[in-house]
C-alpha positions in Angstrom: -5.8 53.5 39.8 -5.0 50.0 41.1 -8.0 48.6 41.0 -8.8 49.4 38.0 -5.9 47.8 36.3 -6.2 45.2 38.7 -10.5 44.7 37.3 -9.1 45.0 34.0 -6.7 41.9 34.2 -9.3 40.1 35.9 -11.8 40.5 32.9 -8.9 40.0 30.0 -8.3 36.7 32.6 -11.9 35.8 32.3 -12.3 36.4 28.9 -9.6 34.0 27.5 -10.7 31.4 29.7 -14.1 31.3 28.7 -12.2 31.6 25.2 -10.7 28.3 25.9 -13.8 26.7 27.6 -15.6 27.5 24.2 -12.6 26.5 22.1 -12.5 22.5 23.8 -16.3 22.6 24.0 -16.5 23.7 20.3 -13.7 21.0 19.2 -15.6 18.2 21.2 -18.7 18.8 19.3 -16.7 18.8 15.5 -15.3 15.5 16.7 -18.8 13.8 17.6 -20.4 15.4 14.5 -21.0 13.7 11.5 -21.2 16.7 9.4 -17.9 18.8 10.9 -14.0 18.7 9.8 -11.8 17.2 12.6 -8.8 19.9 13.1 -6.3 17.0 13.8 -4.6 14.9 11.7 -4.1 12.1 14.0 -6.0 8.9 14.9 -9.3 9.8 14.7 -12.0 7.1 13.5 -13.8 6.0 16.9 -12.7 2.4 17.4 -14.7 0.0 19.6 -13.8 -3.2 21.3 -14.9 -6.5 19.8 -19.4 -7.1 20.7 -19.3 -3.4 22.3 -22.8 -3.4 20.8 -23.1 0.4 22.4 -19.6 1.4 20.0 -20.7 -0.4 17.2 -23.4 0.1 14.9 -26.1 -2.5 14.8 -29.8 -2.9 12.9 -29.5 0.2 10.8 -30.7 0.4 7.3 -27.5 0.2 5.6 -26.8 -3.0 7.2 -30.4 -4.4 5.6 -29.5 -6.0 2.2 -33.1 -6.4 1.6 -32.9 -2.3 0.6 -31.7 -0.7 -2.6 -28.2 -0.1 -2.3 -28.7 3.9 -3.1 -31.0 3.9 -0.5 -28.2 2.1 1.8 -25.3 4.3 0.5 -27.6 7.5 1.5 -27.9 6.1 5.0 -24.4 5.4 5.5 -23.0 8.3 4.3 -25.5 10.6 6.7 -23.8 9.0 9.6 -20.1 9.0 9.0 -17.8 11.9 10.1 -15.5 14.2 7.7 -13.2 11.6 8.8 -14.7 8.4 8.5 -15.6 9.5 5.0 -11.9 10.9 3.8 -10.3 7.8 4.7 -12.6 5.8 1.8 -10.8 8.2 -0.3 -7.4 6.1 0.3 -6.0 3.2 -1.3 -2.7 1.9 0.5 -0.1 -0.7 -0.7 0.0 -3.2 2.1 3.4 -3.0 3.3 2.9 0.6 4.0 1.0 -0.2 6.5 3.5 -1.2 9.8 1.1 -1.0 12.7 -2.3 -2.4 11.6 -4.2 -0.9 14.0 -4.5 2.5 11.3 -6.7 0.4 9.2 -9.6 1.3 11.7 -8.2 4.6 13.2 -7.4 6.2 10.4 -10.8 4.1 8.7 -8.8 3.3 5.8 -10.7 2.6 3.1 -9.1 -0.3 0.7 -5.4 -2.1 0.4 -3.6 -3.2 -2.3 -0.6 -6.1 -3.3 1.6 -4.0 -5.7 2.9 -7.0 -8.1 5.1 -9.0 -5.8 3.3 -7.7 -2.3 2.3 -11.2 -0.9 2.8 -12.5 2.4 5.9 -14.5 3.9 3.7 -17.7 3.4 2.7 -17.1 -0.4 0.7 -19.9 -0.6 -3.2 -19.8 -1.4 -3.8 -20.3 2.1 -1.1 -17.1 3.4 -2.7 -14.8 1.0 -6.5 -16.1 1.9 -5.4 -15.7 6.1 -3.2 -11.9 5.2 -6.5 -10.4 3.2 -9.2 -11.9 6.3 -6.9 -10.2 8.8 -6.6 -7.3 7.1 -10.4 -7.2 6.8 -10.8 -7.9 10.1 -9.4 -4.4 11.3 -11.8 -2.6 9.0 -14.5 -4.3 11.5 -13.2 -2.5 14.9 -14.7 0.6 13.4 -17.8 1.9 14.5 -19.3 1.5 11.1 -17.5 -1.2 10.3 -17.1 -0.3 7.0 -15.2 -3.3 4.9 -11.9 -2.8 2.8 -11.6 -3.1 -0.9 -8.2 -5.3 -1.6 -7.2 -4.9 -5.0 -4.6 -6.3 -6.8 -3.0 -7.0 -10.5 -4.3 -10.7 -11.8 -3.3 -9.5 -15.1 -3.0 -13.3 -16.4 -5.0 -15.6 -13.6 -4.0 -14.7 -9.3 -0.2 -14.6 -10.7 1.4 -13.5 -7.9 0.5 -17.0 -6.3 2.7 -19.8 -6.9 0.4 -22.4 -7.9 -2.2 -20.2 -9.4 -3.6 -20.8 -13.6 -0.9 -18.6 -15.5 -3.1 -17.7 -18.6 -1.8 -16.4 -21.9 -1.4 -12.2 -20.9 -3.8 -10.0 -23.4 -1.4 -9.9 -26.0 -1.8 -13.3 -26.5 -6.0 -13.5 -26.0 -6.1 -10.5 -28.2 -4.4 -12.8 -30.9 -7.7 -15.6 -30.4 -10.3 -12.3 -31.6 -12.5 -14.9 -29.0 -14.8 -13.2 -26.9 -16.3 -16.2 -25.3 -12.7 -17.7 -24.5 -11.7 -14.5 -22.6 -14.9 -14.0 -21.0 -14.4 -17.7 -19.9 -10.6 -16.6 -18.9 -11.5 -13.9 -17.0 -14.6 -16.1 -14.9 -12.1 -18.4 -13.9 -9.3 -15.8 -13.1 -12.3 -14.0 -10.7 -12.8 -17.6 -9.2 -9.1 -18.1 -7.6 -9.0 -14.2 -6.9 -12.2 -14.9 -4.9 -10.9 -17.5 -3.5 -8.4 -15.7 -1.3 -11.0 -13.5 -0.5 -10.1 -10.4 -3.2 -13.2 -9.0 -4.9 -11.0 -6.3 -6.7 -9.0 -6.9 -9.8 -6.9 -4.2 -11.5 -8.3 -5.3 -14.7 -9.2 -5.4 -18.3 -6.3 -3.1 -19.6 -8.3 -0.9 -22.3 -5.2 0.6 -23.9 -4.8 0.5 -27.5 -0.5 -0.3 -28.1 0.6 1.7 -31.3 3.7 1.2 -30.3 5.6 -2.2 -29.7 8.7 -0.6 -27.9 6.3 0.4 -24.9 6.8 -2.4 -22.0 3.2 -2.5 -21.5 2.4 -3.5 -25.1 1.6 -7.3 -23.5 -0.9 -5.8 -21.3 -2.9 -5.3 -23.7 -5.1 -7.1 -26.4 -3.3 -5.1 -29.4 -3.5 -1.8 -31.6 -7.1 -2.3 -32.8 -9.7 -0.6 -31.2 -12.5 -2.5 -32.3 -10.8 -5.9 -30.8 -9.5 -4.1 -27.6 -13.4 -2.7 -27.5 -14.7 -6.2 -27.9 -12.5 -8.4 -25.8 -11.9 -6.2 -22.9 -16.0 -6.0 -22.6 -15.9 -9.4 -22.6 -13.2 -9.4 -19.9 -15.1 -7.2 -17.9 -17.9 -9.4 -18.0 -16.1 -12.5 -17.3 -14.8 -10.6 -14.0 -18.2 -9.5 -12.6 -20.8 -12.0 -13.5 -22.6 -13.7 -10.8 -25.2 -15.6 -10.1 -25.4 -13.8 -6.7 -26.5 -10.0 -6.2 -23.2 -8.5 -5.9 -20.1 -8.9 -8.2 -17.8 -12.7 -7.9 -14.5 -9.8 -8.4 -14.9 -5.8 -9.2 -13.2 -5.5 -12.7 -11.2 -2.0 -13.3 -10.6 -0.7 -17.0 -7.5 0.9 -17.1 -5.7 3.0 -18.2 -7.7 6.1 -19.0 -7.1 7.6 -21.9 -4.0 7.3 -24.0 -2.3 4.2 -23.0 -0.2 2.9 -26.2 0.1 6.3 -27.1 2.9 8.3 -25.7 5.7 9.9 -27.4 9.2 7.6 -27.2 11.6 9.2 -25.3 9.1 12.0 -23.4 8.6 9.3 -20.2 9.0 11.8 -16.8 10.6 8.8 -15.2 14.3 9.0 -16.2 14.4 5.0 -16.0 11.7 4.9 -19.3 11.5 5.9 -22.7 7.3 5.5 -23.1 5.6 4.7 -19.7 4.5 7.9 -18.3 5.4 9.7 -21.1 3.5 12.0 -23.0 0.6 12.2 -26.2 -0.1 14.7 -28.7 -2.8 13.3 -30.1 -5.7 15.7 -30.9 -8.9 15.2 -29.4 -10.6 13.6 -32.4 -7.8 11.0 -32.7 -7.8 10.8 -28.8 -11.9 9.7 -28.9 -12.0 7.4 -32.1 -8.9 5.3 -31.1 -8.6 4.9 -27.1 -12.3 6.5 -26.0 -14.0 3.7 -27.9 -13.2 0.6 -25.1 -14.1 2.8 -22.6 -17.6 3.7 -23.7 -18.5 -0.3 -24.1 -16.9 -1.1 -20.8 -18.8 1.8 -19.4 -22.1 0.4 -21.5 -21.6 -3.1 -19.6 -21.4 -1.9 -16.8 -18.3 -0.5 -15.3 -17.4 0.5 -11.8 -13.9 1.2 -11.5 -12.2 3.1 -14.0 -8.1 3.7 -13.1 -6.7 6.8 -14.7 -3.2 6.8 -16.2 -0.3 8.2 -15.4 0.9 9.5 -18.8 0.1 13.2 -19.9 -2.0 14.1 -22.7 -0.5 17.5 -24.1 1.7 18.2 -21.4 -1.1 17.9 -18.5 -1.2 14.8 -16.5 -4.4 12.7 -17.0 -4.7 12.4 -13.3 -5.6 16.3 -12.8 -7.5 16.8 -16.4 -11.0 17.8 -15.7 -11.7 17.8 -19.0 -11.1 14.3 -19.6 -12.4 13.1 -16.0 -15.2 15.0 -15.1 -16.3 16.4 -18.8 -15.9 13.3 -20.3 -15.8 10.6 -18.3 -18.5 11.4 -15.9 -20.7 13.6 -17.7 -20.7 12.8 -21.3 -20.1 9.1 -21.0 -22.5 8.9 -17.4 -19.9 7.0 -15.7 -21.4 6.4 -12.0 -19.0 4.8 -10.5 -15.0 5.5 -9.0 -12.1 7.1 -10.5 -9.4 5.8 -8.7 -5.5 6.8 -9.9 -2.5 4.7 -10.7 0.5 4.1 -8.3 1.6 7.6 -7.3 0.3 8.9 -10.7 -1.3 11.9 -8.1 1.8 13.4 -6.9 3.4 13.9 -10.0 1.1 16.8 -10.5 2.7 19.0 -8.5 6.1 19.2 -6.5 3.9 20.4 -4.0 1.7 17.3 -2.9 -1.4 19.0 -1.7 -1.7 20.9 -4.5 -1.0 17.7 -6.4 -4.1 16.2 -4.1 -6.6 19.3 -4.7 -6.0 19.0 -8.3 -6.5 15.2 -8.5 -9.7 15.5 -6.8 -11.1 18.1 -8.1 -10.5 16.8 -11.6 -12.2 13.6 -10.8 -10.2 11.6 -9.0 -12.3 9.8 -6.4 -9.9 7.5 -4.5 -6.1 7.9 -4.3 -3.9 5.6 -5.1 -1.1 6.5 -2.3 0.6 4.2 -2.6 2.7 5.1 0.7 1.8 7.9 2.7 -1.9 7.9 3.8 -1.2 10.2 7.0 0.1 12.7 5.1 -2.8 12.6 2.3 -5.6 12.6 5.0 -4.0 15.5 6.2 -3.7 17.2 3.6 -7.2 16.5 2.3 -8.5 18.1 5.6 -6.7 21.1 5.1 -8.4 21.6 1.7 -11.5 20.9 3.3 -10.2 23.8 6.2 -9.1 26.0 3.4 -12.5 25.6 0.8 -9.8 24.3 -1.7 -11.7 20.9 -2.1 -15.6 21.6 -1.3 -17.9 19.1 1.2 -20.2 18.5 -1.8 -16.9 17.2 -3.7 -15.9 15.0 -1.2 -19.3 13.5 -0.7 -19.6 12.7 -4.2 -16.2 10.7 -3.8 -17.7 8.7 -1.4 -21.1 8.5 -2.3 -19.5 6.7 -5.6 -17.1 4.7 -3.7 -19.9 3.3 -1.2 -21.8 2.4 -3.9 -19.4 0.1 -5.7 -18.6 -1.6 -2.5 -22.3 -2.2 -1.9 -22.6 -3.4 -5.5 -19.6 -5.7 -4.7 -21.3 -7.4 -1.8 -18.5 -7.2 0.9 -20.8 -5.5 3.5 -23.4 -8.7 3.0 -20.7 -11.3 1.8 -19.3 -14.1 4.0 -15.6 -14.1 4.6 -14.1 -16.5 2.3 -12.8 -19.7 4.1 -9.4 -22.0 3.2 -12.4 -24.9 1.9 -12.3 -22.6 -1.2 -8.9 -22.3 -1.9 -9.7 -26.0 -4.3 -10.6 -23.7 -7.1 -6.7 -22.2 -7.1 -5.2 -23.6 -10.6 -8.0 -26.3 -10.6 -7.9 -28.9 -13.1 -10.9 -27.1 -15.0 -8.6 -23.9 -15.4 -5.9 -25.6 -16.4 -7.8 -27.2 -19.1 -9.3 -23.5 -20.0 -5.7 -22.5 -19.8 -4.4 -24.8 -22.3 -7.2 -24.1 -24.6 -6.5 -20.3 -24.4 -2.9 -21.0 -25.6 -3.3 -22.8 -28.8 -5.9 -20.2 -29.8 -3.5 -17.5 -28.9 -0.9 -19.1 -31.4 0.0 -17.4 -34.7 2.0 -19.1 -37.5 3.9 -16.2 -39.1 5.8 -18.6 -42.0 5.1 -21.7 -42.7 7.2 -23.5 -45.7 5.6 -27.2 -45.5 7.1 -27.9 -42.5 3.9 -27.2 -39.6 2.1 -30.0 -39.0 4.8 -32.0 -37.2 4.3 -35.7 -37.6 4.0 -37.9 -34.4 6.4 -40.3 -36.3 8.9 -37.7 -37.1 11.9 -40.0 -35.6 14.1 -37.7 -34.1 13.2 -33.8 -33.3 16.0 -31.4 -31.5 14.6 -28.9 -29.2 16.9 -25.9 -27.8 16.5 -22.3 -27.0 16.0 -20.0 -23.9 12.4 -20.2 -23.2 11.9 -23.6 -23.8 11.9 -25.3 -20.4 11.7 -22.1 -18.6 7.9 -21.6 -16.9 9.1 -18.0 -15.8 9.9 -16.6 -19.5 7.0 -18.6 -20.3 4.4 -16.1 -18.0 6.6 -13.2 -18.1 5.9 -10.0 -16.1 3.7 -10.0 -13.1 4.1 -13.2 -12.3 5.0 -13.9 -8.3 7.1 -10.6 -8.9 6.5 -7.5 -10.4 8.9 -7.9 -13.0 8.0 -11.7 -12.9 10.7 -14.8 -12.5 13.5 -16.8 -14.7 13.3 -20.7 -14.4 10.7 -23.2 -13.0 9.8 -22.6 -9.7 5.7 -22.6 -10.0 3.6 -25.3 -11.2 2.9 -25.9 -14.7 4.0 -27.3 -17.9 6.7 -26.1 -20.1 6.9 -26.1 -24.2 9.9 -28.7 -23.9 7.3 -30.9 -21.9 4.3 -30.7 -24.0 6.1 -31.2 -26.8 7.6 -34.7 -25.4 4.0 -35.5 -23.7 2.3 -34.9 -27.8 5.1 -36.6 -29.8 5.1 -40.2 -31.2 5.9 -43.4 -28.9 8.6 -43.4 -31.5 9.7 -40.0 -32.1 13.4 -39.6 -29.8 12.6 -36.2 -28.2 16.7 -34.3 -27.4 17.3 -31.2 -25.6 20.0 -29.0 -25.3 19.9 -25.1 -24.0 22.0 -23.8 -26.6 21.4 -26.3 -29.6 25.0 -28.0 -29.2 24.4 -31.3 -31.1 27.9 -31.9 -32.1 27.9 -35.4 -32.1 24.8 -35.4 -34.5 25.8 -38.3 -37.4 22.7 -37.8 -39.2 20.6 -34.5 -39.3 17.6 -34.2 -37.8 14.2 -33.8 -39.5 13.2 -31.2 -37.4 14.8 -28.4 -34.9 12.6 -26.6 -32.7 14.4 -23.2 -31.4 12.2 -21.5 -28.8 13.6 -18.3 -28.1 12.1 -14.8 -26.7 12.5 -11.9 -24.2 13.4 -12.1 -20.4 10.7 -11.2 -18.3 9.9 -7.5 -17.9 6.8 -5.2 -16.5 6.2 -1.8 -17.5 9.1 0.8 -18.0 11.0 -1.1 -17.7 10.6 -3.0 -20.4 10.6 0.2 -23.0 13.1 -1.1 -25.5 14.0 1.4 -28.9 14.7 -2.1 -30.7 12.8 -5.4 -29.8 15.1 -8.2 -30.9 16.0 -11.3 -29.9 19.4 -11.4 -27.8 22.7 -12.0 -29.7 22.1 -15.6 -27.5 18.9 -16.7 -29.0 20.3 -16.1 -31.9 23.8 -18.4 -31.9 21.4 -21.2 -30.3 19.2 -21.3 -33.7 22.4 -21.2 -35.7 23.8 -24.2 -34.1 20.3 -26.0 -34.1 20.1 -25.0 -37.7 23.5 -27.0 -38.4 22.1 -29.8 -36.7 18.6 -29.9 -38.5 17.1 -30.3 -41.9 14.0 -28.1 -40.8 13.9 -25.4 -38.5 10.6 -23.9 -36.7 11.6 -21.0 -34.3 8.9 -20.2 -31.8 9.3 -16.8 -30.2 8.0 -16.5 -26.8 7.5 -12.7 -26.3 5.5 -9.5 -25.2 5.4 -8.0 -28.6 6.6 -8.4 -32.2 10.6 -9.2 -32.0 12.8 -7.7 -35.3 13.5 -10.6 -37.0 13.3 -9.4 -40.6 17.2 -10.1 -41.0 16.5 -13.8 -40.3 13.2 -14.9 -40.9 14.1 -15.8 -44.7 16.8 -18.7 -43.2 13.8 -20.2 -41.2 11.4 -22.6 -42.4 7.9 -21.8 -40.0 7.8 -19.0 -37.8 5.2 -18.8 -34.4 4.5 -16.2 -32.7 3.9 -17.8 -29.1 3.6 -14.3 -27.1 3.7 -15.2 -23.7 1.5 -18.6 -23.1 1.4 -18.9 -19.2 1.6 -22.2 -17.3 0.4 -24.4 -20.0 2.7 -25.0 -22.4 1.4 -27.8 -24.0 -1.1 -25.5 -25.9 2.1 -25.0 -27.9 2.6 -28.7 -29.0 -1.4 -29.1 -29.9 -0.7 -27.2 -32.6 2.3 -28.3 -33.1 1.7 -31.7 -34.6 -1.6 -30.9 -35.4 -4.0 -32.0 -33.2 -6.0 -28.8 -33.4 -5.2 -25.6 -36.3 -3.2 -22.4 -36.0 -6.4 -20.3 -35.9 -4.7 -16.9 -33.9 -4.6 -14.0 -36.1 -2.0 -10.7 -35.3 -3.4 -8.5 -32.5 -0.8 -6.1 -33.8 1.8 -5.9 -36.9 4.8 -7.6 -37.1 6.8 -6.9 -40.0 9.2 -10.1 -41.1 
């Protein structure tokens, strides 16, 4: 009896022991196999010591630039573990990386700088050093898959003081000049690439149908054809290169319907329109908002960002019909879809369910932008549960790797300090000045413009007259922009002083207080407008001039025979009540760092050629 009992215990013990041994062997096999899922959510990508050729994969087909992109992608993909594949789907804001070793140990595929996400040394050299340092950690993995680093260079490499700040898209939209826009994009790409960044989250292909929206100035306007034409030109200029890879990867956004959200439907309690709901029928959505993306895809778009809006109550980032059936299948988009800032996690309260729905809808890369470890763990879980298939994972990663090869990140040398001289170069500033003057729209002119350079006295006033921050708007150094003159450039006031005749006296007062004048000046120029803002923080029920600006105009009018009002804004402002009392009105939009371009048309060196990109009711 006792023998039978002991034998039974021994047999059970041996069985449990053998099962444990088998489990360890299976785990080790899974860990090393390229086609199996790691059960652990912890650090799992193999990191190599420097110059350890037994660890680093070398002399492999995917490393051979002479092979086709398809051959290189297929070779690399078959060598990757599941863990390495998952890492390629992550896009992380750089300030969320508290341990740089995580770039290698989690096999992260992409980083970004959010608005204002600059290094402590916010100089071109500081940016180059930061980006190259991030990239060096990606090269510690066995496969040495480079990072994609992304940035919002919406109107030049605006995060960096000293970069050329071009007019925001709303101003370029007023130019209606695709050749100009192409050159602006090319110059921007050159400045971005000089800092080792090869991915620009631009152009914005939204069609702005409600000027109360805080993103209006990021668009080319409300006309679908103009948005499509200029968006294609910007994409071409960004990606144009004499090399076998793109200078910088363009990123059309925000698919789809941005600019058509209904006022008051924003999910964010601080916003009114941004992150709101679109109620258009599909026919209208296609006719108005799909066309620019169709043109971009035909023109070579490799990445498309899905927006944070919802369509008839369903978030775009979870909409299989929009992302897979229309974008990928119908339009034949072969690049990758990336989500916008935290957009995926707003699908449901459950992060796991949100990720599963987004990836299955067609999102290939997720801008987390924070919790990358949580994202990786959830993807592992979804694969184990069968909620995301291996085929879907491979499809996403293949798209991402294809774009990386086409962008040259596997082959191009690291950017060097010698290339930084292009940032803010005289050539680029000259181009920016041209873009400024082509974007000026003359809204009203009662025989006042152009101003004679022999005008004895010109009075200048207003909140935007001598303020580069207001000229430049949001997405300049900081996400919400800056207020004041602490970036290089030429204010509108300085431009006026430079171009006025030598016998013309220019006087300036911020508030237009010229009470000591015994004789009325021939001309008064009020330069007023909006304070900088970005995205939903600019949603406003009635965009208009401030009480302070109106008082300034009134003060100036008392001291001048004729008054010119220059409006520096990201959208039309409500001036119907006052416009009849002004002799000339100019829509200057957000011109950027080269204010001389406005003086060029004020004094008649160049004619006004800009026309409204959106309706402006006077």
